[in-house]
C-alpha positions in Angstrom: -28.3 29.5 31.7 -26.1 30.9 34.4 -25.6 34.1 32.3 -29.4 34.4 31.9 -30.0 34.1 35.7 -27.3 36.7 36.3 -28.9 39.2 33.8 -32.4 38.7 35.4 -31.1 39.2 38.9 -29.2 42.3 37.9 -32.4 43.8 36.4 -34.4 43.1 39.5 -31.9 44.6 41.8 -31.7 47.7 39.6 -35.5 48.0 39.7 -35.6 47.8 43.5 -32.9 50.4 43.8 -34.9 52.8 41.5 -38.1 52.2 43.4 -36.7 52.6 46.9 -34.3 55.5 46.7 -36.5 58.0 44.7 -39.5 57.3 46.9 -37.6 58.1 50.1 -36.1 61.1 48.6 -39.5 62.5 47.4 -41.2 61.7 50.7 -38.5 63.5 52.5 -38.9 66.4 50.2 -42.7 66.4 50.6 -42.4 66.5 54.4 -39.9 69.3 54.2 -42.1 71.2 51.7 -45.2 71.0 54.1 -43.2 72.4 56.9 -41.3 75.0 55.0 -43.3 76.0 52.0 -46.9 74.6 51.8 -47.5 76.3 48.4 -45.2 73.7 46.7 -47.1 70.6 47.8 -49.2 70.3 44.6 -46.1 70.6 42.5 -44.2 68.0 44.5 -47.1 65.6 44.3 -47.3 65.9 40.6 -43.5 65.4 40.3 -43.8 62.2 42.5 -46.6 60.9 40.3 -44.5 61.5 37.2 -41.6 59.8 38.7 -43.7 56.8 39.7 -45.1 56.5 36.2 -41.5 56.5 34.8 -40.5 53.8 37.2 -43.5 51.7 36.2 -42.6 52.2 32.5 -39.1 51.2 33.3 -40.3 48.1 35.1 -42.4 47.1 32.1 -39.5 47.6 29.8 -37.3 45.4 32.0 -40.0 42.7 32.0 -40.2 42.9 28.2 -36.4 42.6 27.9 -36.4 39.6 30.1 -39.1 37.9 28.0 -37.2 38.7 24.8 -34.0 37.3 26.4 -35.8 34.1 27.4 -37.2 33.6 23.9 -33.8 34.1 22.4 -32.3 31.7 24.8 -34.9 29.0 24.0 -34.3 29.6 20.2 -30.5 29.2 20.8 -31.0 25.9 22.7 -33.2 24.6 19.9 -30.5 25.5 17.3 -27.8 23.7 19.4 -30.0 20.6 19.6 -30.6 20.7 15.9 -26.8 21.0 15.2 -26.0 18.1 17.5 -28.7 15.9 15.8 -27.2 16.8 12.4 -23.7 15.9 13.5 -24.7 12.5 14.8 -26.2 11.4 11.5 -23.7 8.9 9.9 -22.4 10.0 6.5 -22.8 7.6 3.6 -19.5 6.2 2.5 -18.8 5.9 -1.2 -18.7 2.2 -2.5 -15.3 0.8 -3.3 -14.4 1.1 -6.9 -15.2 -1.9 -9.1 -12.5 -4.0 -10.7 -13.5 -2.7 -14.1 -12.9 0.9 -12.9 -9.3 0.2 -12.3 -8.0 -1.8 -15.3 -4.7 -3.5 -14.7 -1.9 -2.3 -17.1 -1.2 -4.7 -19.8 2.3 -6.3 -19.7 4.3 -5.5 -22.8 6.1 -8.5 -24.2 9.8 -8.4 -25.2 10.6 -9.1 -28.8 11.8 -12.6 -28.0 8.6 -13.4 -26.0 6.4 -12.0 -28.7 8.1 -14.2 -31.3 7.8 -17.3 -29.1 4.1 -16.6 -28.5 3.3 -16.3 -32.2 5.3 -19.4 -33.0 3.4 -21.4 -30.4 0.0 -20.2 -31.8 0.7 -20.5 -35.5 4.1 -21.8 -36.3 6.5 -20.5 -38.9 3.8 -19.2 -41.2 2.2 -17.0 -38.6 5.6 -15.5 -37.7 6.5 -15.0 -41.4 3.3 -13.1 -41.9 4.3 -10.5 -39.2 8.1 -10.0 -39.6 10.7 -10.3 -42.3 12.9 -13.4 -42.1 16.0 -14.9 -43.7 16.4 -18.6 -44.2 19.9 -19.7 -43.0 22.1 -22.7 -42.4 25.3 -23.3 -40.5 28.4 -22.5 -42.6 30.9 -25.3 -43.4 33.6 -23.6 -41.4 31.3 -23.6 -38.3 30.4 -27.2 -38.9 34.2 -28.1 -38.7 34.5 -26.1 -35.5 31.6 -28.0 -34.0 33.3 -31.3 -34.7 36.4 -30.0 -32.9 34.3 -29.0 -29.9 34.6 -25.2 -30.6 31.0 -23.8 -30.5 31.6 -20.2 -29.5 30.4 -17.7 -32.1 29.1 -20.0 -34.7 28.1 -18.5 -38.0 25.2 -19.0 -40.4 24.7 -18.1 -44.0 21.6 -17.4 -46.2 20.4 -20.5 -48.0 17.3 -21.2 -50.1 17.8 -25.0 -50.1 18.8 -26.9 -47.0 18.0 -24.1 -44.6 17.4 -25.3 -41.1 16.9 -22.0 -39.3 15.1 -18.6 -39.7 16.4 -15.2 -38.6 13.5 -12.8 -37.7 14.0 -9.1 -37.2 11.6 -8.1 -34.3 11.8 -4.6 -33.0 15.4 -4.2 -34.2 16.4 -7.5 -32.6 17.8 -10.3 -34.8 16.4 -13.6 -33.4 17.3 -17.1 -34.6 14.8 -20.0 -34.4 14.8 -23.5 -35.9 12.2 -24.2 -38.6 9.5 -26.9 -38.1 11.6 -29.7 -39.7 14.5 -29.0 -37.4 12.2 -29.0 -34.3 11.1 -32.4 -35.3 14.7 -33.6 -35.5 15.3 -32.3 -32.0 12.3 -34.3 -30.7 13.2 -37.4 -32.7 16.9 -37.6 -31.6 16.3 -36.1 -28.1 19.2 -33.8 -28.5 19.9 -30.1 -29.0 22.3 -28.3 -31.2 25.6 -27.4 -29.6 26.3 -23.7 -29.7 22.8 -22.8 -31.0 20.0 -24.4 -28.9 20.0 -26.2 -25.6 17.4 -28.9 -25.1 14.8 -28.6 -22.2 12.6 -31.6 -21.5 9.1 -30.9 -20.2 6.0 -33.2 -19.9 3.5 -30.6 -21.1 4.3 -29.6 -24.7 2.7 -32.1 -27.2 5.0 -30.9 -29.9 8.6 -29.4 -29.7 8.5 -25.7 -29.3 10.9 -22.8 -29.2 11.4 -21.8 -25.6 13.9 -19.0 -26.2 15.2 -17.7 -29.6 19.0 -17.5 -30.1 20.3 -14.0 -30.7 22.5 -13.2 -33.7 24.4 -10.3 -35.2 25.0 -9.6 -38.9 28.6 -10.0 -40.0 28.6 -8.9 -43.6 26.6 -11.6 -45.4 26.8 -13.9 -42.4 25.0 -14.1 -39.0 27.1 -14.7 -35.9 25.5 -16.3 -32.8 26.0 -14.1 -29.7 23.5 -15.9 -27.3 22.3 -19.5 -27.3 18.6 -20.2 -27.4 16.5 -23.1 -26.0 14.0 -25.7 -27.4 11.3 -27.4 -25.4 10.6 -31.1 -26.1 8.4 -33.7 -24.6 10.2 -36.1 -22.3 
C-alpha cells in the first residue's frame, strides 16, 4: 500500500508541474506577443488551447492509470488472502497401516526344533513319514564303557530287533531320538541315559517327550554321539 500511495502522489505532482509551468510560459509569451507582434495573437491562442487539451488528455490518462493500478492492487490482495486461507487448511494424514499390511516374518525352525515339533504332534510315525530314519541300538563295546563310567563318544549300530533309538537325517543333520518304548522307560524309572540323553523334569508334559535330539556322526556302519540330547518327563 505504501508503494501505491507513492505512485499516486508522484503522478499528481507531475500533473501540477505540467499544468503550471506551460501556462506561465504561454501567458508570458502572449503578453510579449501583444506588445511586440499583435499579428501572432491568434496563433498563440490556438497553441495554448492545443497545449491545454494535451494536458487534459494527460490528466485523464493519469487518472485511468491510477484506477487500473487500484484494481490490480485489490486483485493482488484478494489473491494473497486466498493463498493464506489455502495454507491454513489442515492436510489429511494417511491412516496408520493395519497389522495385516505388515505381516511379520515367519521364524524358520532349525532341523532339531522341526523334528521335536513333529514328534510332539504325531510321534515316531509322523516323523518317519517326513524323513528317512535308521533304527539303532548301543553297541556292546559302548555298553561296557558305560559300566566303567566312560560315556564320551558312545557308538550305536543298526538293529532291526531290539532297537531303542532312531537316527533321522533332517536337512543334512543326523539327529538321534529315543523311540516311544524308550521314552516310556525314561518316565517309568525316572532316569535318563548317560552319554545319550539327560533327563529334565517338568510339570506340564502329560507324556515323556524329546526336548532336544542328540547329534551323531556316521563312522562307517556305526553312529558316534557328538552331542548329548535331552528328554522331558513329568515330575
